[in-house]
mmCIF file as gemmi writes it, N, C-alpha and C atoms, coordinates in Angstrom:
data_model
loop_
_atom_site.group_PDB
_atom_site.id
_atom_site.type_symbol
_atom_site.label_atom_id
_atom_site.label_alt_id
_atom_site.label_comp_id
_atom_site.label_asym_id
_atom_site.label_entity_id
_atom_site.label_seq_id
_atom_site.pdbx_PDB_ins_code
_atom_site.Cartn_x
_atom_site.Cartn_y
_atom_site.Cartn_z
_atom_site.occupancy
_atom_site.B_iso_or_equiv
_atom_site.pdbx_formal_charge
_atom_site.auth_seq_id
_atom_site.auth_asym_id
_atom_site.pdbx_PDB_model_num
ATOM 1 N N . MET Axp A 1 ? 71.703 73.159 112.682 1 0 ? 1 A 1
ATOM 2 C CA . MET Axp A 1 ? 73.123 73.108 112.378 1 0 ? 1 A 1
ATOM 3 C C . MET Axp A 1 ? 73.542 74.316 111.534 1 0 ? 1 A 1
ATOM 4 N N . GLU Axp A 2 ? 72.752 74.611 110.504 1 0 ? 2 A 1
ATOM 5 C CA . GLU Axp A 2 ? 73.052 75.746 109.625 1 0 ? 2 A 1
ATOM 6 C C . GLU Axp A 2 ? 72.962 77.063 110.393 1 0 ? 2 A 1
ATOM 7 N N . LYS Axp A 3 ? 72.006 77.158 111.305 1 0 ? 3 A 1
ATOM 8 C CA . LYS Axp A 3 ? 71.841 78.392 112.079 1 0 ? 3 A 1
ATOM 9 C C . LYS Axp A 3 ? 73.029 78.595 113.026 1 0 ? 3 A 1
ATOM 10 N N . SER Axp A 4 ? 73.501 77.531 113.645 1 0 ? 4 A 1
ATOM 11 C CA . SER Axp A 4 ? 74.645 77.661 114.549 1 0 ? 4 A 1
ATOM 12 C C . SER Axp A 4 ? 75.913 78.041 113.771 1 0 ? 4 A 1
ATOM 13 N N . ARG Axp A 5 ? 76.033 77.56 112.561 1 0 ? 5 A 1
ATOM 14 C CA . ARG Axp A 5 ? 77.181 77.924 111.73 1 0 ? 5 A 1
ATOM 15 C C . ARG Axp A 5 ? 77.131 79.415 111.385 1 0 ? 5 A 1
ATOM 16 N N . LYS Axp A 6 ? 75.959 79.933 111.056 1 0 ? 6 A 1
ATOM 17 C CA . LYS Axp A 6 ? 75.811 81.358 110.741 1 0 ? 6 A 1
ATOM 18 C C . LYS Axp A 6 ? 76.124 82.22 111.963 1 0 ? 6 A 1
ATOM 19 N N . ILE Axp A 7 ? 75.689 81.772 113.123 1 0 ? 7 A 1
ATOM 20 C CA . ILE Axp A 7 ? 75.969 82.516 114.357 1 0 ? 7 A 1
ATOM 21 C C . ILE Axp A 7 ? 77.472 82.523 114.629 1 0 ? 7 A 1
ATOM 22 N N . PHE Axp A 8 ? 78.108 81.383 114.456 1 0 ? 8 A 1
ATOM 23 C CA . PHE Axp A 8 ? 79.551 81.294 114.676 1 0 ? 8 A 1
ATOM 24 C C . PHE Axp A 8 ? 80.321 82.2 113.715 1 0 ? 8 A 1
ATOM 25 N N . VAL Axp A 9 ? 79.976 82.159 112.439 1 0 ? 9 A 1
ATOM 26 C CA . VAL Axp A 9 ? 80.656 82.989 111.441 1 0 ? 9 A 1
ATOM 27 C C . VAL Axp A 9 ? 80.411 84.465 111.73 1 0 ? 9 A 1
ATOM 28 N N . SER Axp A 10 ? 79.184 84.819 112.11 1 0 ? 10 A 1
ATOM 29 C CA . SER Axp A 10 ? 78.875 86.213 112.438 1 0 ? 10 A 1
ATOM 30 C C . SER Axp A 10 ? 79.685 86.684 113.641 1 0 ? 10 A 1
ATOM 31 N N . ALA Axp A 11 ? 79.768 85.851 114.665 1 0 ? 11 A 1
ATOM 32 C CA . ALA Axp A 11 ? 80.546 86.217 115.853 1 0 ? 11 A 1
ATOM 33 C C . ALA Axp A 11 ? 82.028 86.349 115.507 1 0 ? 11 A 1
ATOM 34 N N . LEU Axp A 12 ? 82.53 85.448 114.697 1 0 ? 12 A 1
ATOM 35 C CA . LEU Axp A 12 ? 83.931 85.503 114.282 1 0 ? 12 A 1
ATOM 36 C C . LEU Axp A 12 ? 84.225 86.782 113.491 1 0 ? 12 A 1
ATOM 37 N N . LEU Axp A 13 ? 83.358 87.132 112.561 1 0 ? 13 A 1
ATOM 38 C CA . LEU Axp A 13 ? 83.536 88.365 111.791 1 0 ? 13 A 1
ATOM 39 C C . LEU Axp A 13 ? 83.47 89.593 112.687 1 0 ? 13 A 1
ATOM 40 N N . PHE Axp A 14 ? 82.577 89.572 113.668 1 0 ? 14 A 1
ATOM 41 C CA . PHE Axp A 14 ? 82.465 90.696 114.595 1 0 ? 14 A 1
ATOM 42 C C . PHE Axp A 14 ? 83.755 90.863 115.401 1 0 ? 14 A 1
ATOM 43 N N . VAL Axp A 15 ? 84.268 89.76 115.924 1 0 ? 15 A 1
ATOM 44 C CA . VAL Axp A 15 ? 85.501 89.812 116.719 1 0 ? 15 A 1
ATOM 45 C C . VAL Axp A 15 ? 86.661 90.308 115.863 1 0 ? 15 A 1
ATOM 46 N N . MET Axp A 16 ? 86.762 89.825 114.641 1 0 ? 16 A 1
ATOM 47 C CA . MET Axp A 16 ? 87.839 90.269 113.754 1 0 ? 16 A 1
ATOM 48 C C . MET Axp A 16 ? 87.704 91.752 113.424 1 0 ? 16 A 1
ATOM 49 N N . SER Axp A 17 ? 86.49 92.232 113.226 1 0 ? 17 A 1
ATOM 50 C CA . SER Axp A 17 ? 86.268 93.654 112.945 1 0 ? 17 A 1
ATOM 51 C C . SER Axp A 17 ? 86.688 94.512 114.124 1 0 ? 17 A 1
ATOM 52 N N . VAL Axp A 18 ? 86.358 94.077 115.33 1 0 ? 18 A 1
ATOM 53 C CA . VAL Axp A 18 ? 86.746 94.823 116.527 1 0 ? 18 A 1
ATOM 54 C C . VAL Axp A 18 ? 88.263 94.854 116.656 1 0 ? 18 A 1
ATOM 55 N N . GLU Axp A 19 ? 88.918 93.729 116.403 1 0 ? 19 A 1
ATOM 56 C CA . GLU Axp A 19 ? 90.378 93.67 116.477 1 0 ? 19 A 1
ATOM 57 C C . GLU Axp A 19 ? 91.019 94.644 115.494 1 0 ? 19 A 1
ATOM 58 N N . ILE Axp A 20 ? 90.492 94.695 114.28 1 0 ? 20 A 1
ATOM 59 C CA . ILE Axp A 20 ? 91.045 95.601 113.272 1 0 ? 20 A 1
ATOM 60 C C . ILE Axp A 20 ? 90.835 97.051 113.681 1 0 ? 20 A 1
ATOM 61 N N . CYS Axp A 21 ? 89.664 97.366 114.207 1 0 ? 21 A 1
ATOM 62 C CA . CYS Axp A 21 ? 89.366 98.743 114.607 1 0 ? 21 A 1
ATOM 63 C C . CYS Axp A 21 ? 90.218 99.185 115.793 1 0 ? 21 A 1
ATOM 64 N N . LEU Axp A 22 ? 90.584 98.288 116.663 1 0 ? 22 A 1
ATOM 65 C CA . LEU Axp A 22 ? 91.367 98.638 117.841 1 0 ? 22 A 1
ATOM 66 C C . LEU Axp A 22 ? 92.872 98.501 117.614 1 0 ? 22 A 1
ATOM 67 N N . ALA Axp A 23 ? 93.268 98.145 116.401 1 0 ? 23 A 1
ATOM 68 C CA . ALA Axp A 23 ? 94.689 97.954 116.11 1 0 ? 23 A 1
ATOM 69 C C . ALA Axp A 23 ? 95.445 99.266 116.243 1 0 ? 23 A 1
ATOM 70 N N . GLN Axp A 24 ? 96.726 99.168 116.538 1 0 ? 24 A 1
ATOM 71 C CA . GLN Axp A 24 ? 97.586 100.344 116.715 1 0 ? 24 A 1
ATOM 72 C C . GLN Axp A 24 ? 97.743 101.076 115.393 1 0 ? 24 A 1
ATOM 73 N N . HIS Axp A 25 ? 97.587 102.387 115.444 1 0 ? 25 A 1
ATOM 74 C CA . HIS Axp A 25 ? 97.782 103.226 114.264 1 0 ? 25 A 1
ATOM 75 C C . HIS Axp A 25 ? 99.26 103.554 114.113 1 0 ? 25 A 1
ATOM 76 N N . TRP Axp A 26 ? 99.792 103.353 112.927 1 0 ? 26 A 1
ATOM 77 C CA . TRP Axp A 26 ? 101.197 103.671 112.671 1 0 ? 26 A 1
ATOM 78 C C . TRP Axp A 26 ? 101.258 104.775 111.633 1 0 ? 26 A 1
ATOM 79 N N . SER Axp A 27 ? 102.067 105.776 111.902 1 0 ? 27 A 1
ATOM 80 C CA . SER Axp A 27 ? 102.21 106.901 110.988 1 0 ? 27 A 1
ATOM 81 C C . SER Axp A 27 ? 103.218 106.571 109.901 1 0 ? 27 A 1
ATOM 82 N N . TYR Axp A 28 ? 103.44 107.515 109.013 1 0 ? 28 A 1
ATOM 83 C CA . TYR Axp A 28 ? 104.425 107.312 107.96 1 0 ? 28 A 1
ATOM 84 C C . TYR Axp A 28 ? 105.816 107.106 108.531 1 0 ? 28 A 1
ATOM 85 N N . GLY Axp A 29 ? 106.07 107.638 109.716 1 0 ? 29 A 1
ATOM 86 C CA . GLY Axp A 29 ? 107.379 107.49 110.332 1 0 ? 29 A 1
ATOM 87 C C . GLY Axp A 29 ? 107.612 106.118 110.909 1 0 ? 29 A 1
ATOM 88 N N . LEU Axp A 30 ? 106.667 105.227 110.727 1 0 ? 30 A 1
ATOM 89 C CA . LEU Axp A 30 ? 106.738 103.869 111.251 1 0 ? 30 A 1
ATOM 90 C C . LEU Axp A 30 ? 106.872 103.847 112.767 1 0 ? 30 A 1
ATOM 91 N N . GLN Axp A 31 ? 106.292 104.842 113.389 1 0 ? 31 A 1
ATOM 92 C CA . GLN Axp A 31 ? 106.247 104.906 114.836 1 0 ? 31 A 1
ATOM 93 C C . GLN Axp A 31 ? 104.802 105.17 115.23 1 0 ? 31 A 1
ATOM 94 N N . PRO Axp A 32 ? 104.369 104.691 116.378 1 0 ? 32 A 1
ATOM 95 C CA . PRO Axp A 32 ? 102.969 104.855 116.759 1 0 ? 32 A 1
ATOM 96 C C . PRO Axp A 32 ? 102.568 106.322 116.848 1 0 ? 32 A 1
ATOM 97 N N . GLY Axp A 33 ? 101.338 106.6 116.38 1 0 ? 33 A 1
ATOM 98 C CA . GLY Axp A 33 ? 100.778 107.95 116.5 1 0 ? 33 A 1
ATOM 99 C C . GLY Axp A 33 ? 101.551 108.969 115.701 1 0 ? 33 A 1
ATOM 100 N N . GLY Axp A 34 ? 101.369 110.212 116.054 1 0 ? 34 A 1
ATOM 101 C CA . GLY Axp A 34 ? 102.116 111.281 115.394 1 0 ? 34 A 1
ATOM 102 C C . GLY Axp A 34 ? 101.391 111.836 114.199 1 0 ? 34 A 1
ATOM 103 N N . LYS Axp A 35 ? 101.755 113.063 113.846 1 0 ? 35 A 1
ATOM 104 C CA . LYS Axp A 35 ? 101.144 113.713 112.699 1 0 ? 35 A 1
ATOM 105 C C . LYS Axp A 35 ? 101.898 113.336 111.436 1 0 ? 35 A 1
ATOM 106 N N . ARG Axp A 36 ? 101.183 113.376 110.334 1 0 ? 36 A 1
ATOM 107 C CA . ARG Axp A 36 ? 101.788 113.059 109.049 1 0 ? 36 A 1
ATOM 108 C C . ARG Axp A 36 ? 102.178 114.366 108.371 1 0 ? 36 A 1
ATOM 109 N N . ASN Axp A 37 ? 103.462 114.588 108.263 1 0 ? 37 A 1
ATOM 110 C CA . ASN Axp A 37 ? 103.986 115.814 107.705 1 0 ? 37 A 1
ATOM 111 C C . ASN Axp A 37 ? 105.037 115.438 106.669 1 0 ? 37 A 1
ATOM 112 N N . ALA Axp A 38 ? 105.02 116.119 105.52 1 0 ? 38 A 1
ATOM 113 C CA . ALA Axp A 38 ? 105.956 115.781 104.448 1 0 ? 38 A 1
ATOM 114 C C . ALA Axp A 38 ? 107.401 115.935 104.9 1 0 ? 38 A 1
ATOM 115 N N . GLU Axp A 39 ? 107.701 116.931 105.71 1 0 ? 39 A 1
ATOM 116 C CA . GLU Axp A 39 ? 109.069 117.116 106.183 1 0 ? 39 A 1
ATOM 117 C C . GLU Axp A 39 ? 109.496 115.951 107.069 1 0 ? 39 A 1
ATOM 118 N N . ASN Axp A 40 ? 108.592 115.512 107.925 1 0 ? 40 A 1
ATOM 119 C CA . ASN Axp A 40 ? 108.904 114.374 108.793 1 0 ? 40 A 1
ATOM 120 C C . ASN Axp A 40 ? 109.043 113.088 107.987 1 0 ? 40 A 1
ATOM 121 N N . LEU Axp A 41 ? 108.344 113.029 106.865 1 0 ? 41 A 1
ATOM 122 C CA . LEU Axp A 41 ? 108.411 111.834 106.032 1 0 ? 41 A 1
ATOM 123 C C . LEU Axp A 41 ? 109.822 111.641 105.485 1 0 ? 41 A 1
ATOM 124 N N . VAL Axp A 42 ? 110.445 112.722 105.019 1 0 ? 42 A 1
ATOM 125 C CA . VAL Axp A 42 ? 111.812 112.634 104.504 1 0 ? 42 A 1
ATOM 126 C C . VAL Axp A 42 ? 112.764 112.216 105.621 1 0 ? 42 A 1
ATOM 127 N N . GLU Axp A 43 ? 112.598 112.814 106.804 1 0 ? 43 A 1
ATOM 128 C CA . GLU Axp A 43 ? 113.45 112.461 107.943 1 0 ? 43 A 1
ATOM 129 C C . GLU Axp A 43 ? 113.279 110.991 108.31 1 0 ? 43 A 1
ATOM 130 N N . SER Axp A 44 ? 112.039 110.513 108.247 1 0 ? 44 A 1
ATOM 131 C CA . SER Axp A 44 ? 111.78 109.117 108.592 1 0 ? 44 A 1
ATOM 132 C C . SER Axp A 44 ? 112.48 108.174 107.627 1 0 ? 44 A 1
ATOM 133 N N . PHE Axp A 45 ? 112.417 108.496 106.324 1 0 ? 45 A 1
ATOM 134 C CA . PHE Axp A 45 ? 113.099 107.647 105.351 1 0 ? 45 A 1
ATOM 135 C C . PHE Axp A 45 ? 114.604 107.668 105.575 1 0 ? 45 A 1
ATOM 136 N N . GLN Axp A 46 ? 115.14 108.824 105.954 1 0 ? 46 A 1
ATOM 137 C CA . GLN Axp A 46 ? 116.571 108.901 106.213 1 0 ? 46 A 1
ATOM 138 C C . GLN Axp A 46 ? 116.95 108.064 107.434 1 0 ? 46 A 1
ATOM 139 N N . LYS Axp A 47 ? 116.105 108.115 108.478 1 0 ? 47 A 1
ATOM 140 C CA . LYS Axp A 47 ? 116.368 107.293 109.663 1 0 ? 47 A 1
ATOM 141 C C . LYS Axp A 47 ? 116.374 105.816 109.3 1 0 ? 47 A 1
ATOM 142 N N . ILE Axp A 48 ? 115.373 105.422 108.521 1 0 ? 48 A 1
ATOM 143 C CA . ILE Axp A 48 ? 115.261 104.014 108.132 1 0 ? 48 A 1
ATOM 144 C C . ILE Axp A 48 ? 116.472 103.601 107.31 1 0 ? 48 A 1
ATOM 145 N N . ALA Axp A 49 ? 116.87 104.463 106.369 1 0 ? 49 A 1
ATOM 146 C CA . ALA Axp A 49 ? 118.032 104.146 105.534 1 0 ? 49 A 1
ATOM 147 C C . ALA Axp A 49 ? 119.287 104.01 106.388 1 0 ? 49 A 1
ATOM 148 N N . ASN Axp A 50 ? 119.457 104.903 107.366 1 0 ? 50 A 1
ATOM 149 C CA . ASN Axp A 50 ? 120.631 104.828 108.243 1 0 ? 50 A 1
ATOM 150 C C . ASN Axp A 50 ? 120.627 103.546 109.063 1 0 ? 50 A 1
ATOM 151 N N . GLU Axp A 51 ? 119.457 103.199 109.6 1 0 ? 51 A 1
ATOM 152 C CA . GLU Axp A 51 ? 119.359 101.982 110.409 1 0 ? 51 A 1
ATOM 153 C C . GLU Axp A 51 ? 119.632 100.741 109.57 1 0 ? 51 A 1
ATOM 154 N N . MET Axp A 52 ? 119.086 100.727 108.359 1 0 ? 52 A 1
ATOM 155 C CA . MET Axp A 52 ? 119.288 99.567 107.506 1 0 ? 52 A 1
ATOM 156 C C . MET Axp A 52 ? 120.741 99.476 107.041 1 0 ? 52 A 1
ATOM 157 N N . GLU Axp A 53 ? 121.378 100.628 106.847 1 0 ? 53 A 1
ATOM 158 C CA . GLU Axp A 53 ? 122.794 100.607 106.468 1 0 ? 53 A 1
ATOM 159 C C . GLU Axp A 53 ? 123.633 100.032 107.601 1 0 ? 53 A 1
ATOM 160 N N . LYS Axp A 54 ? 123.294 100.401 108.843 1 0 ? 54 A 1
ATOM 161 C CA . LYS Axp A 54 ? 124.017 99.848 109.991 1 0 ? 54 A 1
ATOM 162 C C . LYS Axp A 54 ? 123.839 98.337 110.056 1 0 ? 54 A 1
ATOM 163 N N . LEU Axp A 55 ? 122.602 97.882 109.806 1 0 ? 55 A 1
ATOM 164 C CA . LEU Axp A 55 ? 122.359 96.441 109.801 1 0 ? 55 A 1
ATOM 165 C C . LEU Axp A 55 ? 123.15 95.772 108.688 1 0 ? 55 A 1
ATOM 166 N N . GLY Axp A 56 ? 123.237 96.437 107.541 1 0 ? 56 A 1
ATOM 167 C CA . GLY Axp A 56 ? 124.019 95.901 106.429 1 0 ? 56 A 1
ATOM 168 C C . GLY Axp A 56 ? 125.482 95.788 106.777 1 0 ? 56 A 1
ATOM 169 N N . GLU Axp A 57 ? 126.01 96.77 107.528 1 0 ? 57 A 1
ATOM 170 C CA . GLU Axp A 57 ? 127.413 96.719 107.934 1 0 ? 57 A 1
ATOM 171 C C . GLU Axp A 57 ? 127.66 95.547 108.869 1 0 ? 57 A 1
ATOM 172 N N . VAL Axp A 58 ? 126.714 95.28 109.743 1 0 ? 58 A 1
ATOM 173 C CA . VAL Axp A 58 ? 126.841 94.134 110.646 1 0 ? 58 A 1
ATOM 174 C C . VAL Axp A 58 ? 126.844 92.848 109.835 1 0 ? 58 A 1
ATOM 175 N N . GLN Axp A 59 ? 125.954 92.763 108.856 1 0 ? 59 A 1
ATOM 176 C CA . GLN Axp A 59 ? 125.901 91.558 108.032 1 0 ? 59 A 1
ATOM 177 C C . GLN Axp A 59 ? 127.167 91.398 107.2 1 0 ? 59 A 1
ATOM 178 N N . LYS Axp A 60 ? 127.751 92.508 106.74 1 0 ? 60 A 1
ATOM 179 C CA . LYS Axp A 60 ? 128.978 92.431 105.946 1 0 ? 60 A 1
ATOM 180 C C . LYS Axp A 60 ? 130.114 91.832 106.768 1 0 ? 60 A 1
ATOM 181 N N . THR Axp A 61 ? 130.191 92.216 108.039 1 0 ? 61 A 1
ATOM 182 C CA . THR Axp A 61 ? 131.268 91.683 108.869 1 0 ? 61 A 1
ATOM 183 C C . THR Axp A 61 ? 131.049 90.209 109.17 1 0 ? 61 A 1
ATOM 184 N N . GLU Axp A 62 ? 129.789 89.786 109.21 1 0 ? 62 A 1
ATOM 185 C CA . GLU Axp A 62 ? 129.51 88.387 109.491 1 0 ? 62 A 1
ATOM 186 C C . GLU Axp A 62 ? 129.773 87.505 108.275 1 0 ? 62 A 1
ATOM 187 N N . CYS Axp A 63 ? 129.491 88.007 107.071 1 0 ? 63 A 1
ATOM 188 C CA . CYS Axp A 63 ? 129.667 87.237 105.842 1 0 ? 63 A 1
ATOM 189 C C . CYS Axp A 63 ? 130.49 88.059 104.856 1 0 ? 63 A 1
ATOM 190 N N . PRO Axp A 64 ? 131.816 88.116 105.01 1 0 ? 64 A 1
ATOM 191 C CA . PRO Axp A 64 ? 132.624 88.996 104.166 1 0 ? 64 A 1
ATOM 192 C C . PRO Axp A 64 ? 132.632 88.602 102.694 1 0 ? 64 A 1
ATOM 193 N N . GLY Axp A 65 ? 132.361 87.387 102.35 1 0 ? 65 A 1
ATOM 194 C CA . GLY Axp A 65 ? 132.41 86.96 100.959 1 0 ? 65 A 1
ATOM 195 C C . GLY Axp A 65 ? 131.149 87.238 100.174 1 0 ? 65 A 1
ATOM 196 N N . SER Axp A 66 ? 130.081 87.666 100.829 1 0 ? 66 A 1
ATOM 197 C CA . SER Axp A 66 ? 128.814 87.821 100.127 1 0 ? 66 A 1
ATOM 198 C C . SER Axp A 66 ? 128.346 89.268 100.103 1 0 ? 66 A 1
ATOM 199 N N . TYR Axp A 67 ? 129.256 90.219 99.877 1 0 ? 67 A 1
ATOM 200 C CA . TYR Axp A 67 ? 128.886 91.632 99.868 1 0 ? 67 A 1
ATOM 201 C C . TYR Axp A 67 ? 128.142 91.97 98.578 1 0 ? 67 A 1
ATOM 202 N N . GLN Axp A 68 ? 127.011 92.635 98.733 1 0 ? 68 A 1
ATOM 203 C CA . GLN Axp A 68 ? 126.265 93.161 97.602 1 0 ? 68 A 1
ATOM 204 C C . GLN Axp A 68 ? 125.938 94.607 97.908 1 0 ? 68 A 1
ATOM 205 N N . HIS Axp A 69 ? 125.905 95.444 96.864 1 0 ? 69 A 1
ATOM 206 C CA . HIS Axp A 69 ? 125.588 96.858 97.068 1 0 ? 69 A 1
ATOM 207 C C . HIS Axp A 69 ? 124.169 96.96 97.623 1 0 ? 69 A 1
ATOM 208 N N . SER Axp A 70 ? 124.026 97.665 98.705 1 0 ? 70 A 1
ATOM 209 C CA . SER Axp A 70 ? 122.756 97.743 99.409 1 0 ? 70 A 1
ATOM 210 C C . SER Axp A 70 ? 121.807 98.722 98.738 1 0 ? 70 A 1
ATOM 211 N N . ARG Axp A 71 ? 120.562 98.331 98.58 1 0 ? 71 A 1
ATOM 212 C CA . ARG Axp A 71 ? 119.543 99.237 98.051 1 0 ? 71 A 1
ATOM 213 C C . ARG Axp A 71 ? 119.269 100.362 99.034 1 0 ? 71 A 1
ATOM 214 N N . PHE Axp A 72 ? 119.47 100.067 100.297 1 0 ? 72 A 1
ATOM 215 C CA . PHE Axp A 72 ? 119.222 101.09 101.305 1 0 ? 72 A 1
ATOM 216 C C . PHE Axp A 72 ? 120.26 102.199 101.231 1 0 ? 72 A 1
ATOM 217 N N . SER Axp A 73 ? 121.474 101.87 100.889 1 0 ? 73 A 1
ATOM 218 C CA . SER Axp A 73 ? 122.471 102.928 100.716 1 0 ? 73 A 1
ATOM 219 C C . SER Axp A 73 ? 122.129 103.753 99.482 1 0 ? 73 A 1
ATOM 220 N N . ASP Axp A 74 ? 121.553 103.113 98.45 1 0 ? 74 A 1
ATOM 221 C CA . ASP Axp A 74 ? 121.085 103.866 97.287 1 0 ? 74 A 1
ATOM 222 C C . ASP Axp A 74 ? 119.981 104.831 97.683 1 0 ? 74 A 1
ATOM 223 N N . LEU Axp A 75 ? 119.063 104.364 98.523 1 0 ? 75 A 1
ATOM 224 C CA . LEU Axp A 75 ? 117.98 105.218 98.996 1 0 ? 75 A 1
ATOM 225 C C . LEU Axp A 75 ? 118.534 106.387 99.788 1 0 ? 75 A 1
ATOM 226 N N . LYS Axp A 76 ? 119.505 106.117 100.634 1 0 ? 76 A 1
ATOM 227 C CA . LYS Axp A 76 ? 120.106 107.179 101.438 1 0 ? 76 A 1
ATOM 228 C C . LYS Axp A 76 ? 120.786 108.211 100.545 1 0 ? 76 A 1
ATOM 229 N N . GLU Axp A 77 ? 121.549 107.744 99.559 1 0 ? 77 A 1
ATOM 230 C CA . GLU Axp A 77 ? 122.218 108.663 98.644 1 0 ? 77 A 1
ATOM 231 C C . GLU Axp A 77 ? 121.205 109.502 97.883 1 0 ? 77 A 1
ATOM 232 N N . TYR Axp A 78 ? 120.117 108.894 97.47 1 0 ? 78 A 1
ATOM 233 C CA . TYR Axp A 78 ? 119.075 109.612 96.746 1 0 ? 78 A 1
ATOM 234 C C . TYR Axp A 78 ? 118.448 110.688 97.619 1 0 ? 78 A 1
ATOM 235 N N . MET Axp A 79 ? 118.133 110.33 98.867 1 0 ? 79 A 1
ATOM 236 C CA . MET Axp A 79 ? 117.5 111.29 99.775 1 0 ? 79 A 1
ATOM 237 C C . MET Axp A 79 ? 118.457 112.428 100.104 1 0 ? 79 A 1
ATOM 238 N N . GLU Axp A 80 ? 119.74 112.131 100.272 1 0 ? 80 A 1
ATOM 239 C CA . GLU Axp A 80 ? 120.715 113.181 100.548 1 0 ? 80 A 1
ATOM 240 C C . GLU Axp A 80 ? 120.884 114.086 99.338 1 0 ? 80 A 1
ATOM 241 N N . GLY Axp A 81 ? 120.805 113.526 98.149 1 0 ? 81 A 1
ATOM 242 C CA . GLY Axp A 81 ? 120.922 114.309 96.926 1 0 ? 81 A 1
ATOM 243 C C . GLY Axp A 81 ? 119.751 115.254 96.725 1 0 ? 81 A 1
ATOM 244 N N . ARG Axp A 82 ? 118.575 114.87 97.186 1 0 ? 82 A 1
ATOM 245 C CA . ARG Axp A 82 ? 117.389 115.716 97.04 1 0 ? 82 A 1
ATOM 246 C C . ARG Axp A 82 ? 117.447 116.92 97.955 1 0 ? 82 A 1
ATOM 247 N N . GLU Axp A 83 ? 118.15 116.808 99.068 1 0 ? 83 A 1
ATOM 248 C CA . GLU Axp A 83 ? 118.235 117.924 100.005 1 0 ? 83 A 1
ATOM 249 C C . GLU Axp A 83 ? 119.079 119.057 99.44 1 0 ? 83 A 1
ATOM 250 N N . LYS Axp A 84 ? 120.021 118.728 98.585 1 0 ? 84 A 1
ATOM 251 C CA . LYS Axp A 84 ? 120.95 119.743 98.063 1 0 ? 84 A 1
ATOM 252 C C . LYS Axp A 84 ? 120.36 120.544 96.962 1 0 ? 84 A 1
């Protein structure tokens, strides 16, 4: 019984290790693959901030009484300020 449990746990760990090793690699740009470049990193954050701001605008129209200043717009303003 103990030996079968060890075999089962070993097989389970092996399968999990293979799954982790074969998992999709995501770059800093939050897109599959690609090179990691500091310039692209800033662009990626700006894209994310723009997308999240658009989502925030959609949510604002759905719930007009619950508007809160978005952290993503703060991030966007910060990133735009660094470019200047």
